[in-house]
N, C-alpha and C positions, 0 to 999 in steps of 0.2 A: 128540580136539585138533580144532580148527579154524581156520580161517585168522583169522576174526574173533575168537576167542579170544585168538589172538597179536596181533592189531590192539590190541585192549583193553590186552592188557598191556604192549605197548610205551608206549600213550600213558600208562598210569597210571607206568610207569618213568620217563616224561618229566617228568610233570607233579608226582609223586608226591603225588595228591591223587585220591581216588575221585570225589569230587562234579564237580571239573573236568572229569574223565575221562569221567565220564557225560554232562555237557553237550556236550563235543565228538562224541561218538558219538550225541549225542540218545537215550540210552535211561537208563532209570529206574536210580538208584543201586543198589538191591537185585538188579535183575537182573543189573547190573555185578558186584556181588560174588559171585552165585552162579556166575557164567560164570567167574570167575577161581578159586573155589573149586574148581569142576568141574576147571579145569585144573591145578592144584594137586595134586589128587587122582591124576589121569592120570599126571604128572609123578613123582609120589612124592616131593614135597620142597616146601618152601615157598619162595615168591617174594617174599612182604613181611612185613614186622612192623609191626603195627598200633600207632602210639601217638598216641591220643587221633584227632583229626580228620585227623593225616598218617599218612604210612607211609613206610616206609624198605626199601630192597631188601636183602634177604639175601645172604648171600655167594655163594650159588648163583643168587639173582633176578639179582644184578649179571653174574654171568659169563653166564646165560641171555641177559638182555638184550643185552651187548655182540656176542653171536654172531646173536642173531635180529634185532636191528635192521637192521643192514646188508643182511640176507637180505630183509627184507620191503620194504626200499626199492628193491632192485634189481628184486622182483616187480612192485611198482607201476608202476616205470620201462618193465619189459619189457612189461606190460599195457597202459600208455599209449600206448606205441610201437606196438604192433600194433593197438590200436583205430584210430591215426591211419592206419595202412598200408593197413587195411581199409574207411576211411570212404570214401562214395562219391564225394566230391569230391577227396580226397588221396590215393587208393589206388596201391599199388605192384603192379607188374606184372613178372614174370619170364618174359620170352621168348625161346625156342630157337629157332633156325631152320638151314637148310641154307646151307654158305658162299656160294653164288650169291646167295642173296637178300638178301645183306647190302649186295649194290653197289647197289639200287635200291629192291626192293621193299619189304622192312621198313623202311629209313628213310623212305621216302615215306609209307606206312600210318601209321607213329607220328606223323611229322610233321603229317600231317593230324589224326589223331585229338589231337593236344594242342593243335592250334590252335582246337579247338571250346571255345566258353566254359567249359561244364562239367568240361572237362579239364584246364584248365591247372595245376593242383596235383598232376596224376598225376605219378609218375615209372616208369621202365623201368631193368630190368637186362638187358642183352643178352648171350646165349649162342650161339655158334657149334657145330653138332656134326652128324653122321650122323643120318640117320632113326631106325636103332637105338637110339642113345644118347639123343635126342630122346625117344623112347617110352618108354625107361626112366626119364628124369627126368622124365618126368611122373608116371609111378607112382608114384614116390618121392617126390614133391612138391617137387622141386627147381624146376620151371618151371609155371609157371600156363598158357601157352598155348604151342603151337608151330606153327611155319609149315614145312612138309616135304612131302617126297612121302610116298607111301602105304604103302611097303615098310619094315618088316613090317605088315600088317594083324592088329592085337589086337583082340579082342570088347570090351575094357573101356575102349578108347580111341572118342573121337566125331570121326569124319572130317568136315569140312565144306567139299566144294570150293569153293575160292577163284576158279581160272581154271587154262586148258588152256594149256599151253605147247608149241611146235610142237618135234619133235626132226627136227635136219638132221644133213646130212653135211658134214663138214670135211677138207680135203686140201690140201697144200702150194701155193704159189702156182704154182709150175712144173709141178704134176703133170700127168698126162696127161687126169685128169678135169676140170682146172681149166678155166673159161671155159663151162662147160656149166650152164644155168639148172636142171636137176633130172637126177638119176639113179635107178635102181634099186639096192634095198641089194644083188642079186646082182653088179652091176657093181663096188660100193663093195669086198664084202669078196675080191674077187680080189687085193686087195694087203697087204700087212703092216698089221696093225690094232692102234690104240692104244686100250686098253679102260680103262672105269672099275674102280678097286680092288673086291676082294670084298665089302666091308661097306657100299658108297655104297648108299644106298635105290633110286637110278634103275638100278642094275646089271639087277636081275631083269626090270624091264620091257624095257630093251631086248635082254636075251638071250632073252625071251618072242617079242618079235617077230621076231628072227633066226630063230630055231627053227621059228617058224610057216610060213616061207619056206624051210625045210629047210636054213639057212645055218650055217657054223661058220668063223669067221674066224681067222687065223692070226694069233693075238695076241703082238706083240713086246713091249708095255710095258703098264704099267698106272698110272693116277694117281688122286687121290682127287676132283679136281674138273675142271668145263670149263676152267677156267683153264690147269691143270696138263697137262691134255691138248692143248689148243690150242698151248701151248709146245711140245709133245714132237712134235705133227702139224708146225709151222711148221720145225722142225729136221730133217725128214724122216724121221721113227722111224715115220711109217706113217700113215694115214687113221682117220677114227672118225666114230663116230654119236652125237650128243650132243643135250642140250637145247639150244635156242636161248637162251642168256642174253645180255645186253645187253654183256658184257665180251669177246666173241668177235671184236668188230670191231677191238679193240686189236692183235690178234696178225696175223701174217702167212700168214693162210689164207684159203681160198676157201670160202666157204658156200653149200652146194648144197641145194635143196629135194628131199627123197626121196619116190620114187612109190610112195606106201605110203596105205591109207585110215586107219590108226590111228598116224600119224606124230604122236604128242602124248604128253604126261603131263600128269598132274592135279595141281596144287598144292592143299595141303589147309590148313587150320586145325585145329589137334588140340587136343583136352583130354580128361581123364579123365570118362569118364561118373560119376554120382551123386557127385561129388566136390564139397565146397562151395567156389563160386565168388565174390569179391568182388565188390560192385557195379561197381568199375572194370574189372575183367576180364570181366564179363559185357557192360559199355558195348562194350569193344575186340572182344568177338567180334561182337555186333551191328553196329558199326561195320565190321567187316572185310567181313561178309555184304553189308550194304547198299552199300557202296562199291563191290565188285566187279559187284553187280546194276546197278548205275548205268552202270556201263561198258560192260556187254552191252549194255542198252539203248540207249545212245548209239550204239554200232557197229550195231545193227540199223536204226537210223533213218539 
Protein backbone atom coordinates (compact mmCIF):
# COMPACT_ATOMS: atom_id res chain seq x y z
CA UNK A 1 0.00 0.00 0.00
CA UNK A 2 1.38 3.37 -1.00
CA UNK A 3 0.30 6.94 -0.33
CA UNK A 4 -0.21 7.42 -4.06
CA UNK A 5 -2.59 4.44 -4.21
CA UNK A 6 -4.65 6.00 -1.42
CA UNK A 7 -4.74 9.31 -3.27
CA UNK A 8 -5.96 7.50 -6.40
CA UNK A 9 -8.64 5.71 -4.38
CA UNK A 10 -9.95 8.91 -2.78
CA UNK A 11 -10.17 10.66 -6.14
CA UNK A 12 -12.11 7.78 -7.72
CA UNK A 13 -14.36 7.62 -4.66
CA UNK A 14 -15.17 11.29 -5.17
CA UNK A 15 -15.52 11.25 -8.98
CA UNK A 16 -16.96 7.70 -9.28
CA UNK A 17 -15.23 7.60 -12.66
CA UNK A 18 -11.87 6.04 -13.46
CA UNK A 19 -11.38 8.13 -16.60
CA UNK A 20 -11.81 11.48 -14.82
CA UNK A 21 -9.64 10.31 -11.93
CA UNK A 22 -6.90 9.31 -14.38
CA UNK A 23 -7.05 12.77 -16.00
CA UNK A 24 -6.83 14.49 -12.59
CA UNK A 25 -3.70 12.53 -11.70
CA UNK A 26 -2.22 12.69 -15.23
CA UNK A 27 -1.95 8.93 -15.43
CA UNK A 28 -3.15 6.41 -18.02
CA UNK A 29 -6.44 4.78 -17.06
CA UNK A 30 -5.08 1.21 -17.34
CA UNK A 31 -2.25 2.10 -14.95
CA UNK A 32 -4.78 3.57 -12.54
CA UNK A 33 -6.92 0.44 -12.71
CA UNK A 34 -3.88 -1.78 -12.04
CA UNK A 35 -2.91 0.36 -9.03
CA UNK A 36 -6.41 0.09 -7.52
CA UNK A 37 -6.54 -3.66 -8.19
CA UNK A 38 -3.27 -4.09 -6.28
CA UNK A 39 -4.68 -2.03 -3.42
CA UNK A 40 -7.79 -4.21 -3.28
CA UNK A 41 -5.65 -7.36 -3.27
CA UNK A 42 -3.64 -6.04 -0.36
CA UNK A 43 -6.73 -4.94 1.59
CA UNK A 44 -8.55 -8.19 0.94
CA UNK A 45 -11.86 -6.65 -0.16
CA UNK A 46 -13.33 -4.84 -3.16
CA UNK A 47 -13.50 -1.08 -3.05
CA UNK A 48 -15.64 -0.55 -6.15
CA UNK A 49 -18.35 -2.24 -8.12
CA UNK A 50 -17.95 -1.63 -11.87
CA UNK A 51 -21.16 -0.80 -13.72
CA UNK A 52 -20.25 -0.07 -17.32
CA UNK A 53 -18.37 3.21 -17.51
CA UNK A 54 -19.36 4.13 -13.96
CA UNK A 55 -18.37 2.71 -10.62
CA UNK A 56 -19.92 2.69 -7.19
CA UNK A 57 -18.32 2.22 -3.81
CA UNK A 58 -18.96 -1.09 -2.11
CA UNK A 59 -20.13 -1.08 1.49
CA UNK A 60 -16.52 -1.58 2.59
CA UNK A 61 -15.20 0.92 0.06
CA UNK A 62 -17.56 3.59 1.40
CA UNK A 63 -16.43 2.96 4.98
CA UNK A 64 -12.79 3.02 3.88
CA UNK A 65 -13.31 6.28 1.99
CA UNK A 66 -15.00 7.94 4.98
CA UNK A 67 -12.04 7.06 7.20
CA UNK A 68 -9.15 7.61 4.78
CA UNK A 69 -10.24 10.87 3.15
CA UNK A 70 -9.96 13.12 6.26
CA UNK A 71 -6.63 11.48 7.16
CA UNK A 72 -5.22 12.25 3.72
CA UNK A 73 -6.55 15.81 3.88
CA UNK A 74 -4.85 16.28 7.25
CA UNK A 75 -1.62 14.82 5.87
CA UNK A 76 -1.75 17.20 2.91
CA UNK A 77 -2.33 20.13 5.28
CA UNK A 78 0.56 19.10 7.55
CA UNK A 79 2.87 18.62 4.57
CA UNK A 80 1.94 22.01 3.11
CA UNK A 81 2.38 23.69 6.51
CA UNK A 82 5.80 22.08 7.02
CA UNK A 83 6.88 23.19 3.55
CA UNK A 84 5.85 26.77 4.33
CA UNK A 85 7.72 26.70 7.64
CA UNK A 86 10.84 25.39 5.92
CA UNK A 87 10.76 27.73 2.93
CA UNK A 88 13.74 30.04 2.60
CA UNK A 89 11.69 33.24 2.85
CA UNK A 90 8.93 32.16 5.25
CA UNK A 91 10.73 29.82 7.62
CA UNK A 92 9.99 29.40 11.33
CA UNK A 93 12.69 29.40 14.01
CA UNK A 94 12.39 28.07 17.55
CA UNK A 95 15.01 29.93 19.57
CA UNK A 96 15.89 29.18 23.21
CA UNK A 97 18.02 31.39 25.44
CA UNK A 98 19.06 32.03 29.01
CA UNK A 99 16.73 34.39 30.86
CA UNK A 100 19.16 37.38 31.05
CA UNK A 101 19.51 37.45 27.26
CA UNK A 102 15.77 38.06 26.87
CA UNK A 103 16.16 41.63 28.13
CA UNK A 104 18.20 43.00 25.22
CA UNK A 105 20.49 40.60 23.35
CA UNK A 106 17.96 38.20 21.80
CA UNK A 107 15.20 40.76 21.03
CA UNK A 108 17.78 43.02 19.38
CA UNK A 109 19.27 40.18 17.31
CA UNK A 110 15.88 38.92 16.13
CA UNK A 111 14.58 42.42 15.33
CA UNK A 112 17.65 43.23 13.21
CA UNK A 113 17.37 39.86 11.45
CA UNK A 114 13.69 40.36 10.64
CA UNK A 115 14.35 43.88 9.35
CA UNK A 116 16.46 42.40 6.54
CA UNK A 117 14.32 42.19 3.34
CA UNK A 118 14.88 38.47 2.80
CA UNK A 119 13.64 37.68 6.34
CA UNK A 120 10.42 39.72 6.56
CA UNK A 121 8.21 36.61 6.39
CA UNK A 122 10.12 34.55 8.96
CA UNK A 123 8.50 33.79 12.31
CA UNK A 124 10.01 33.02 15.73
CA UNK A 125 8.90 31.15 18.81
CA UNK A 126 10.83 32.25 21.92
CA UNK A 127 11.77 29.92 24.80
CA UNK A 128 13.62 30.83 28.01
CA UNK A 129 15.55 28.11 29.81
CA UNK A 130 18.77 27.14 31.58
CA UNK A 131 21.74 26.05 29.49
CA UNK A 132 21.40 22.31 30.33
CA UNK A 133 17.72 22.34 29.35
CA UNK A 134 18.51 24.24 26.16
CA UNK A 135 21.05 21.57 25.24
CA UNK A 136 18.46 18.87 25.91
CA UNK A 137 15.86 20.71 23.86
CA UNK A 138 18.25 21.08 20.93
CA UNK A 139 18.99 17.35 20.96
CA UNK A 140 15.28 16.49 21.08
CA UNK A 141 14.50 18.85 18.21
CA UNK A 142 12.35 21.21 20.28
CA UNK A 143 14.65 24.14 19.50
CA UNK A 144 16.47 25.07 16.30
CA UNK A 145 19.07 27.31 17.88
CA UNK A 146 20.15 28.34 21.36
CA UNK A 147 21.75 31.49 22.78
CA UNK A 148 23.38 30.46 26.02
CA UNK A 149 26.50 29.89 28.08
CA UNK A 150 28.74 26.92 27.42
CA UNK A 151 27.87 24.62 30.32
CA UNK A 152 27.55 21.73 29.83
CA UNK A 153 29.85 21.11 26.85
CA UNK A 154 28.35 18.32 24.72
CA UNK A 155 30.16 16.74 21.73
CA UNK A 156 27.03 16.69 19.55
CA UNK A 157 26.45 20.45 19.95
CA UNK A 158 28.12 23.11 17.82
CA UNK A 159 29.16 26.11 19.95
CA UNK A 160 29.68 29.35 18.00
CA UNK A 161 31.16 32.17 20.13
CA UNK A 162 29.03 35.31 19.85
CA UNK A 163 30.49 37.67 22.42
CA UNK A 164 32.35 37.90 25.70
CA UNK A 165 30.53 39.29 28.71
CA UNK A 166 32.36 40.72 31.69
CA UNK A 167 31.96 39.21 35.16
CA UNK A 168 31.64 41.75 37.97
CA UNK A 169 31.21 41.95 41.72
CA UNK A 170 28.01 43.40 43.17
CA UNK A 171 27.61 44.62 46.75
CA UNK A 172 24.88 46.54 48.63
CA UNK A 173 25.04 50.35 48.27
CA UNK A 174 26.05 50.83 51.91
CA UNK A 175 28.58 47.99 51.97
CA UNK A 176 32.18 48.50 53.10
CA UNK A 177 33.39 47.69 49.57
CA UNK A 178 31.01 50.15 47.90
CA UNK A 179 32.64 53.12 46.23
CA UNK A 180 35.71 51.19 45.07
CA UNK A 181 36.46 51.02 41.32
CA UNK A 182 37.74 47.45 41.56
CA UNK A 183 38.33 44.71 44.10
CA UNK A 184 39.99 41.32 44.27
CA UNK A 185 38.01 38.12 44.58
CA UNK A 186 39.71 37.39 47.90
CA UNK A 187 38.29 40.66 49.28
CA UNK A 188 34.83 39.82 47.99
CA UNK A 189 34.51 36.35 49.50
CA UNK A 190 35.31 37.60 52.99
CA UNK A 191 31.60 38.48 53.16
CA UNK A 192 28.42 36.33 53.01
CA UNK A 193 27.90 35.30 49.40
CA UNK A 194 24.83 34.93 47.16
CA UNK A 195 25.44 32.17 44.61
CA UNK A 196 23.85 30.99 41.37
CA UNK A 197 21.49 28.01 41.70
CA UNK A 198 23.15 24.66 41.08
CA UNK A 199 21.56 24.12 37.65
CA UNK A 200 22.57 27.49 36.19
CA UNK A 201 25.04 27.20 33.31
CA UNK A 202 27.30 30.03 34.52
CA UNK A 203 27.80 28.55 38.01
CA UNK A 204 30.60 26.11 37.01
CA UNK A 205 32.53 28.96 35.35
CA UNK A 206 32.19 31.18 38.44
CA UNK A 207 33.29 28.42 40.79
CA UNK A 208 36.18 27.40 38.55
CA UNK A 209 37.54 30.95 38.77
CA UNK A 210 37.08 30.99 42.54
CA UNK A 211 38.74 27.61 42.97
CA UNK A 212 41.71 28.69 40.85
CA UNK A 213 42.27 31.37 43.51
CA UNK A 214 41.74 28.85 46.32
CA UNK A 215 38.59 30.67 47.42
CA UNK A 216 35.50 29.08 48.98
CA UNK A 217 32.80 31.64 49.74
CA UNK A 218 30.33 31.32 52.59
CA UNK A 219 27.12 30.83 50.61
CA UNK A 220 24.04 32.23 52.33
CA UNK A 221 21.55 32.10 49.44
CA UNK A 222 21.16 30.86 45.87
CA UNK A 223 19.14 32.28 42.98
CA UNK A 224 18.53 31.34 39.31
CA UNK A 225 19.66 34.50 37.50
CA UNK A 226 21.42 37.85 37.79
CA UNK A 227 18.26 39.83 38.53
CA UNK A 228 17.26 37.50 41.38
CA UNK A 229 20.79 37.61 42.79
CA UNK A 230 20.92 41.42 42.53
CA UNK A 231 17.60 41.65 44.36
CA UNK A 232 18.98 39.58 47.25
CA UNK A 233 22.24 41.55 47.33
CA UNK A 234 20.37 44.88 47.41
CA UNK A 235 18.47 43.64 50.49
CA UNK A 236 21.66 42.75 52.35
CA UNK A 237 21.73 38.97 51.92
CA UNK A 238 25.36 39.14 50.85
CA UNK A 239 27.69 40.01 47.96
CA UNK A 240 28.07 38.20 44.66
CA UNK A 241 30.15 37.61 41.51
CA UNK A 242 27.92 37.66 38.43
CA UNK A 243 27.70 38.38 34.72
CA UNK A 244 27.45 42.08 33.89
CA UNK A 245 23.94 42.03 32.46
CA UNK A 246 22.03 45.13 31.38
CA UNK A 247 19.46 44.91 34.18
CA UNK A 248 21.94 45.19 37.08
CA UNK A 249 21.67 48.97 36.90
CA UNK A 250 18.01 48.69 37.90
CA UNK A 251 18.93 47.43 41.37
CA UNK A 252 20.23 49.21 44.46
CA UNK A 253 23.70 47.66 44.22
CA UNK A 254 27.25 48.82 43.51
CA UNK A 255 28.86 47.21 40.44
CA UNK A 256 32.63 46.74 40.84
CA UNK A 257 35.28 45.52 38.45
CA UNK A 258 37.11 42.37 39.55
CA UNK A 259 40.89 42.18 39.42
CA UNK A 260 41.29 38.88 37.59
CA UNK A 261 42.61 38.11 34.07
CA UNK A 262 39.78 35.79 33.04
CA UNK A 263 36.81 37.74 34.34
CA UNK A 264 34.38 37.09 31.53
CA UNK A 265 32.03 34.47 30.17
CA UNK A 266 31.43 33.56 26.55
CA UNK A 267 27.94 33.64 25.09
CA UNK A 268 27.41 31.05 22.38
CA UNK A 269 25.00 30.45 19.55
CA UNK A 270 24.36 26.70 19.60
CA UNK A 271 22.78 24.08 17.38
CA UNK A 272 23.02 20.31 16.94
CA UNK A 273 25.80 19.11 14.66
CA UNK A 274 24.82 17.12 11.56
CA UNK A 275 21.11 17.97 11.94
CA UNK A 276 19.15 19.40 9.04
CA UNK A 277 18.83 23.17 9.32
CA UNK A 278 16.21 25.02 7.30
CA UNK A 279 17.39 27.91 5.11
CA UNK A 280 15.90 30.40 7.61
CA UNK A 281 17.81 28.87 10.55
CA UNK A 282 21.03 28.82 8.56
CA UNK A 283 20.56 32.49 7.65
CA UNK A 284 19.92 33.40 11.29
CA UNK A 285 23.10 31.62 12.41
CA UNK A 286 25.15 33.34 9.71
CA UNK A 287 23.58 36.68 10.63
CA UNK A 288 24.45 36.23 14.33
CA UNK A 289 28.08 35.48 13.54
CA UNK A 290 28.46 38.33 11.06
CA UNK A 291 26.68 40.87 13.30
CA UNK A 292 28.98 40.19 16.24
CA UNK A 293 32.08 40.29 14.00
CA UNK A 294 31.01 43.72 12.79
CA UNK A 295 30.68 44.94 16.37
CA UNK A 296 34.14 43.62 17.23
CA UNK A 297 35.68 45.34 14.19
CA UNK A 298 33.92 48.60 15.08
CA UNK A 299 35.36 48.49 18.60
CA UNK A 300 38.86 47.81 17.23
CA UNK A 301 38.68 50.96 15.11
